[in-house]
C-alpha positions, -999 to +999 in steps of 0.1 A: +400-610+528+392-635+500+369-667+505+395-692+486+366-711+467+340-685+451+366-653+449+342-635+471+353-608+494+344-618+531+338-583+548+348-585+588+361-569+616+368-602+631+403-600+621+434-607+646+467-588+637+497-598+653+529-571+648+568-578+647+563-615+656+550-601+688+525-627+705+497-601+714+467-601+690+447-568+681+413-570+671+407-533+677+430-520+653+404-531+622+375-511+613+348-514+582+353-486+551+322-475+535+327-502+506+327-532+535+362-536+532+386-540+562+410-508+570+437-516+594+457-491+620+490-501+627+510-488+652+544-466+637+568-491+647+548-519+626+574-537+603+560-570+601+521-583+604+504-615+604+462-616+604+437-639+611+405-643+610+375-658+633+338-669+614+307-677+624+303-653+657+329-678+676+365-685+680+370-708+652+399-694+631+398-694+590+426-712+577+453-689+561+457-705+526+494-689+522+504-711+550+523-742+531+496-747+506+470-740+538+469-779+544+502-785+565+487-790+598+511-799+626+501-821+652+489-796+676+465-786+651+483-752+646+498-739+613+529-714+614+518-678+609+524-661+577+544-629+579+541-598+554+563-567+556+546-538+563+568-514+536+562-537+507+524-538+513+525-499+513+547-494+484+531-518+461+507-536+477+503-574+482+486-605+472+493-636+491+494-669+471+465-693+475+472-726+480+440-737+493+420-744+460+428-766+435+451-752+406+422-750+378+403-728+401+430-711+416+442-699+382+406-682+373+409-659+404+431-632+392+437-605+418+459-573+422+464-553+450+471-513+451+498-497+475+484-500+505+464-534+496+468-564+513+446-593+500+450-629+514+431-661+507+409-682+537+389-715+541+369-725+564+385-757+585+376-792+577+357-815+602+399-830+609+407-795+617+380-785+636+381-820+660+418-809+673+402-777+691 
């Protein structure tokens, strides 16, 4: 998980994982390795994943920057969930798009993912989005 403004990794176990379009969130599938990178253990039947993260020891969720440029909040305040194929992540690695920043900032941040790695960008909610809670 990468901060879209700084390009720095955000180390957290506060990840909420969904699989196969199921409604249940699983925070207990994540732990940190020795390098403070999040490691995710999925059930064998997982074919798609969606990941969100909480911040500031609260229930506030980061905005995933791969969802409609990270800007298109619906009238309920919810963003559509991005889903990623587990097979693709395992075979080639996946870097989600960073649609939250300005193009000049985004162009400076180049990330690659190894097989088994999933890199995604997030930002904190702005005041308008936070008021929808």
